[in-house]
N, C-alpha and C positions, 0 to 999 in steps of 0.2 A: 518614541525614537524617530528621529528625522535623519534618514540616510541620504546622502548626496552621492550620486554616481556620475562620473565623467568619463566619456569615451575618449581614450587617448588616441585611437586611430580607428578608421572604419572597420569596419569589420563584419452418538450411539448409547450403549447401556448407561454410561455415566451421565447421559443427557436426560434420562427419564425422570429425574426428580423435579423437572419443570412441568407445567401443565401440558396435557396431551398434545395440544396443537404445536407445542414447541419442539416435540421430538423429531419433527421433520424439518430439515434445513436445506439439503440438496448436494448431489454429487453425481458422478457419471460412470457408465459402463458401456462397452461395446466389443465387437470382435477384436481380440488383442492382436497387435502387430508385434514382431520381435522387438525386444527391448532396445537393442542397439539402433535399429531403424527408427524406433519411436523417439529416441533421444536426438538423433540427427534431425528428425522432422520437427520436434518441438523447438529446437534451437533456431531453425530457420523461421518457423511460424511466429516466434516471439522476437524477431529481429536480433537474435543472438548468434546467427549462423555466420555472419561476416567475421573476418579476422579482426581481432582487437588491436587497437593502436598501441604501440609500445611507447609509454610516456614516462619521462623522468620528472620527479617533483622534489627538488631539493628544498629544505626548509627556507622560508622567507627570512630575510635578515633585518636587523634593526636599522632604522634610518635616522633616529635621534638617540639622545642619551637619557631619555626620561625613565625613571625607575619602574613605571608601569609596563614598559616594553616586554620584559621577561615573561610575565604571566600572560599577557595578551598574545604574544608570539606563540606560546605553547598552545593556547586555546585555538588560535587561528590555524597553526600548522597541523595539529591533530585533527581538527574538524575537516580541513581542506583535504588531507590525505584520505581520511575515512570516506568522505563523499565520493571521491574519485575511485577509490578501491571498491566501493559498494555499487558503482554505477552499472557494471556489466558491459561497459563500452571500451575501457582501456585495460591494458596490462601494465601495471606499475613496475618500473625497474627497481630492483632492490637497492636500497641506499648503500649497501656494502660495495656496489659497483661504481659509485659516484667518484669523480675526481676530488682531490683535496680542496681545490678552489672552486666554490660554487657561486653563481652570479646573484647579484642583488638588483642589477639594472642592465639594460642591453649592452653597453660597452664591455661588460664583464664576461660575455658569452664567448667561450672558446669552442667552436663548432666541432673540431676534431676530437676534443675530449668527451663529447657526448654522442656523436653519430657513429663512432667506431667502437669496437669491443674494448673493455667489457660492458659499458652501458648499452651500446648499440641502440640508442633511442631514436625514434622517429620524431618525437615531439618533446619539448621541454617547457614546463610551467615554472616560472620563477618570479621573484619580486621582493618587495621590502615593506615593512610596517614600522610606523613610528607615532608616538604621542607628543603633541606640542600644544601647550595652553589648554589642556583638557580635551583636545580633539584627536581622534584616531584617524590616521590616513594610511591607506594601503594602496600600493601600486603593484599591478600584476601584469605579466605578459605570457602569451603562449607563442612559442616559436616552433617552426618546422626546421629542425636542425639538419635535415638532409638538403635543404634549399638555402645555400649560403648567400645567394644573391638577393632574395626577397623573403626573409624567413618569418616576418611577423604575421601571425594570423589574428592575434587579439591583443589589445592593450587596454587596461581599465584602471581608473582611479576611483577609490571609494573613500568617503569621509563621513564621520559620525562622532557623537560624543563618546569619549573613551570609556568602554565597559566591556566586561567579558561577553555579555550578550551581543553587543555590537560586533565584536570580533568573530563570533559564531555566525551571525547573519551575513557578514561580508564574505566569510569563507564559503558559505552556502551559495551566495550569489555568484561568486567567481567560478566555483565548481560547476554550477549549472550553465554558465556561459560556455565553459569548455566542453561539457557534455553535449550541449546543443550543437556545437560545431563539429565535434568528432563522432557524434552518434546519429548522423543522418537527419538533423534538423528536428529531432524530437526533444521537447523541453525536459530538463532534468527534474528530479523529485526532491532536491535537497531542501526546498522551502515548503514541502507538503506536510500535512498533519495526519495523524492516525488517532481515531476515536475508539474507545474500548470500554469494557466493563471491568471494574475493580472492586474488591471487597475490603480494601486496606483501611477504609474509614469505619468499618464495622457493619456497613450495609453495601449492597451491590449498587454502585452509582456509576454514572458515565464520566469518564476521564478523557483527556486529550494529551498528546505528546508530539514532539517533532518526529519526523520519519525515522530518525536514528535512535529514538528512545530518550532523548534529552527533554528537559522542561516538562515533566509530567505534572499535570495539575487536575484537580477535580472540578467538574462543571456542574453537576446536579447535586442537590441535597434533599432528596425525597425521603430519606430515612426508611426506605422500604426495599423493594427489589426492582431495579431498572435494567432493561436488557435491550439488545438489538439496536444500537445507535446507527443512524444513517444521516450523514450530512448532505445537505442539498447541493446541487451542482454549482451554485454561486457562493456557497460557503456561509450563507447568512442564517440558515435555519437547520436545526438538528431534530429529526424525528426519532422517537424511541418508544419502547413499551415499558409501562410501569404498573406495578400492582398497588391498587388503592382499595379503600373500603368497598367500593362498588365492583371491583374486579380488575381485569387487565385492560388498561386504556392506552391509546396512542397519545403521547404528549408531544408538544412542540416547544423547543428551546431556541430563543433568538441569540445568536452569537454576537450580534451588534449590541443588544441591550443587556446581555449576560443574565437573562432570566426567562422563565416560561412565558409563553404567550397563549392566547385563547385558541383552543382546538376542541371540537365537539366530543362528547362522550357518547359512544355508539351503543353501549350496553354489551353484556356478555364478555367474551374473551377476545381481545384484539391484540395482534402481535405482528412482529417482523415487518415494519414499514419499509418501503423501497421507492426511491425517487425515479421518475422518468428522466432521461437525459436532458430534456429541455426545462425541467423543473416545474412543469405545469400539472403533473399528476402524481398521486401517491398511491401505490398499491400496498395492500396489507391483507392479513388473514383475519377473519372474524367469525365467531360462532353465533352471531345474533339470530340466525334462523335454524340453529341446531348444530349440524356438523360445521366444522370450520371450512370456510370457502374463501376464495380470493375476491377482494373488492377493490374498486378504484374510486378515488375522490379527488377534488381539487386540493391545492395546498392549504386552503382554509377549512377543509372538511366538507365543502358543499358538493352537490351533484354526485352523491354516493350511488354506485350501482354495482351489482354483483356480476362476477366474471365466470365463476364455475358453479356447478350444481351437480355434485356427485355424492354417492354413498361413500363415506369415509372422508377423513380430513384432507383438505387441500391447503397448503401453507407455504411460507417462505418464498414469496415472489421475488424475482430478480430480473430487472429490465436488460434487454440488449442495449448496451451503453453506446453502441455505434449508431444504430438505426432508430431505437425507440419503438420498433415495430413488433417486437416479440417479447414475451415474458417467460422465463423458466420458473418452475415451481416444483414443489414436492407433494406427492399425493399418496395416500394410503388406501386408495380405492380398490386395490387388488391384494391388500394385506400389508406386508412390510413397506416402508416408504421407498418410493422410486422417483426419479427425476423425469419431469415432463416439460414440454414447451407448448406455447400457444401463441396465436396472434394477439396483439394488444387489445383487440375487441372481443377476445375470448374464444374465437373460432380456431379450428384446425389444431386441436389438442393431440399431441403425439408423445408417446412414451419413449424415452431415450435409454433407460437402464432396465435390465430384466432379471437381475439376481441380487442377492445380498441386501444390504441396508445402505441406501444412497441418499445423502442429505447435503444441505448447505451450498446450493449452486451460486456461482457468481460469474458474470459475463466479462470477458476481457474488453479493454477499451476499443480494440479493432473489430469487435463483434464476431470474431472467428472461433473463439474458444470458450468453453465453460470449465471452471475449476469446481471441484466438489469434494466432499468427504465421503468415503466409501468403505464399508466393510463388505468385501466381496463374498466372503463365506460367513454367514450369520446364522446362529442357531445353537441348540444344545450340543455340546461336544465339538463344535467347530472352533479352530484356533485363530479365527479371523481377527484382524486388528483394523482400526480406523486410520486410513492414510489419505493423503491429498493426491488426487488425480487431476489430469487435464485431458479434455476431450475436444477434438475438432468436430464442430457441429455438422459440417457438410459431409465429411467422409466417415464420421462416427468412429474414428480411430482414437485411442486413448494412450496415455503414458502415466505411469505411477511416479510421483515426485518425491514422496517420503517413504521410508522403509524402516519398519520395526523400531520406531522411535517414540513409543508411548501412544497415547490417544491423540490424534491430530484432527482438527475440525475447523470450521468457519474460515475457509480461505477467502482472501479478498485481494483484488489486483491493484497494483500501483497505477497512477495516472499515465506513466510512460509505457505500460505493458511489459516491462522487463522484470518486475518483482512481484512476489506474492507474500502477503502477511497472513498469519494464521495462528491459532492457539494450539498448544501442544503440552502434554504432561511428561514429555521426555526428560525433564529435569527434576521430576518428582511431584510437582503440582502444576496446575494449568498456568502457563505463561504465554506471552505474545512473542512469536518468532517471525523472522523474515528470511526469505531466500530468493535467489534469482529464479526466473520462471522456468528454468530447466532443472530445478531441484538442487542446484549447487549453492555454495556460499551461505549456508545456514548460520544465523546468529540470533541470540536471544536479546529481546528489547526490554522486557520487564523482569523484575526480580522480587518485588515486595508484594505480599498477599497473593491472592489468586486473580489472574487477569485473563479475560476471555473476549470473544466476539469482536474482533477488530474490524474497523471500517476505515478505508483510506479516502482522504479528500480527493476531489475530482481534479485538482491542480495544485 
């Protein structure tokens, strides 16, 4: 696909069936703050505390008479609306409030019809789409309808070969442009990818999909059990764990070559790889010396060295994605799995959680928060459930993000820090779900087979 863009104007228990090192993944606990205060705090902490912009998004209109327009307009309009609705940045005005005449180009805009009740919009995104000679062209604008003198914030023209996929890509691109401008200069996630484990082919293999669940496709074909996918910061390599005749190995998949590339076999059980933010180091757990411990190596497997040395397994490393100076991990050194942090050289190991069953840590892009899966009351006769929590590292305050919705685990942050993807059995079997980082706007992304252990691309 060759897309041309023109700027128009400036502008827990169920987990135990895996090997013992896998049972620890990470999550967080600390002195609880009142729930209402925690929710206010987490909204601010994840850039969700500011008032959302009230945005009207009428359907784009056809600009030609080509018969392909109808299908491509539906794809574009549906994708564009969903991207903006999922962004956490804007409040979309209900289409039931829109005037009868909606614009396809700037001269069509009637400001009073949009900036006054019932729409009472602050911003208006509009445009047109048309196919001519096999080429798809989309023109889109973003207007500040409260500013009648100089309303245009953004104007874009996109062209590509006419296809459903092109209409989706263009919708993603224009939505991300709007989110970038209305969301404080943070890039949108509409073009990001989510990697995950699925058994729909008969084996647990690594799959990939668009951030919104579209275009799901299988990457690996090991015919065994593959787990813990982790895409590199530059998106060119995917590290994962796979069960072979010799045991659990770390394997490396090239997304450029669409095949496995050479990576050393370390022996014993090797699990849960994790990339440093600069892509120069890979952390993982290995039982090559007995208990599972955290190791570091170069991206090609060279310069292997051990980071932890404790009685009981240390597993599931996760880098501080902002600084690369700290690693969170899970340890069973005191019994049940708990979350710890250490410096990237293995020093200053500190325990963060002190009760229950805490696993699956993941660091937010701004380095301020950890998400984790946590059964706060764990043991015989305890009614505890596994939920997703968020913890501020500096203050050690936490907030619960999911509530009584099945078994929730393996949270992972979006590149913009506004969303969290995770696995949940709330719909009956394990599937991939997404929510805003304050626990709202939950929606399911996968539906076929069992789908687990999501990993979000870095951009």
